[in-house]
N, C-alpha and C positions, 0 to 999 in steps of 0.2 A: 504494500500500500504506500502511495506517495505521501510525502510530508504534508502537502496541502490537503489531501483527502483525509489524512489523520486528524489534522486540525479541524477541518469542517465537521468530521464525525464527532469530535469532542464538543465542539460548540453546539452542534445539533442535540446531542444527548443531554448536555447541560440545560439547554433551552427547554427541552421536553420535561426533564425531571424537575426543574424549578418553576416551570410555567411561565417563563419569560416569553413575551410575545411582542414583536415590533409592529408598527403600523402597516408595514408592507405585507405582512403575512395574512393568509386567509385560512378559513377552516375547510376541512374535508366535509363531505356531506354527512358523515357520521358524527361530526361535532368536535373532533380533536383539531388542533391548530398546527399547520405546517410551520417548521422553524423559519424564521426570517431569512436565514442564509440560503434556504432552498427556494422560497417563494419570492421571486424578485419582481414579478409583473403586477402592476396595480390595476391593469385594465380588466375587462370582462373575464371572469373565471380564473384569473391569475395564470400561473404556469404549472401548477401541480394538480393532479387528479388521480383518483383510483383507476386502475386498469383491470381488465378481466383476468382472473386467475389462470385460465387456459393460455394466456399470452406468455406466461412465465414457465420456463423449464429449468430445473436444477441439473447442472452437470458436475463433472469432477472438480472443476476449478472455479465455478461461479454460475451466475444466472444468465440465461439466454432469454431475452425479451423480444418476442416477435410481435411488434405493434402494427396493427392494420389501421388504415384510414378510418377515423371515427372512434377508435378505441380510447382515444384521448382527444379532448376538444381542439388541441393544436395540431394533431396528426392529420395531414391531408393526403398522405400516401404511405405505403408500407415502409417499415423500418425494422432493422435487426440490430439490437444493442446487446453488448456483453458487459456484465458487471461482475468483477471478480469478488469471491467471498472476502468479506472484511470491509468492502466498500459500501455494503448495504446499511441502511439505518432501520432500526426496529420501528415498525408502523404502530400507530396508536389505536388501531382498530382491527388488527388481524388480517387486513387486506394488503394487496400490493398497490403501491402508488408510485407515480413517476412525475418528476418535475422537469420540464423541457425548457431550457434557457441557454443562450439567447434566441435560438431558433428551434424548430421541431427536430433538427438534426443532432442536437446536443442534449445529453442527459446531465442535468445539474444535480439532482438527487434521486435516489431510488430507495423506496421503503419496502421492506418485506416483513411478514409476520416473524416475530422473534424466534420461533422454532424452525425456520425454513432453511437455514444454512447447514 
């Protein structure tokens, strides 16, 4: 895991556990708040959203996310993302979530149920 991702993960976990919420963050439909470091967009819907569980496959070294157009409100075409184990952040509701920023081609944060790695 890179140093920057390690720092982001620590900040995210601290934000979740302490309930620190910035004005740029928004809530998942289930009510928990995405960490401000992950949710950067202030426009309609932000850049974080739950994704369908079948989009995520666990492999030997990490998660494979096969995102189809419409599976995330910012996804306009199919994408294949790979997230190594250790770079995921525990989700607050047991679902998979993805934050796409600055474009739909870039994963800013990936949330997985705590028991999924």
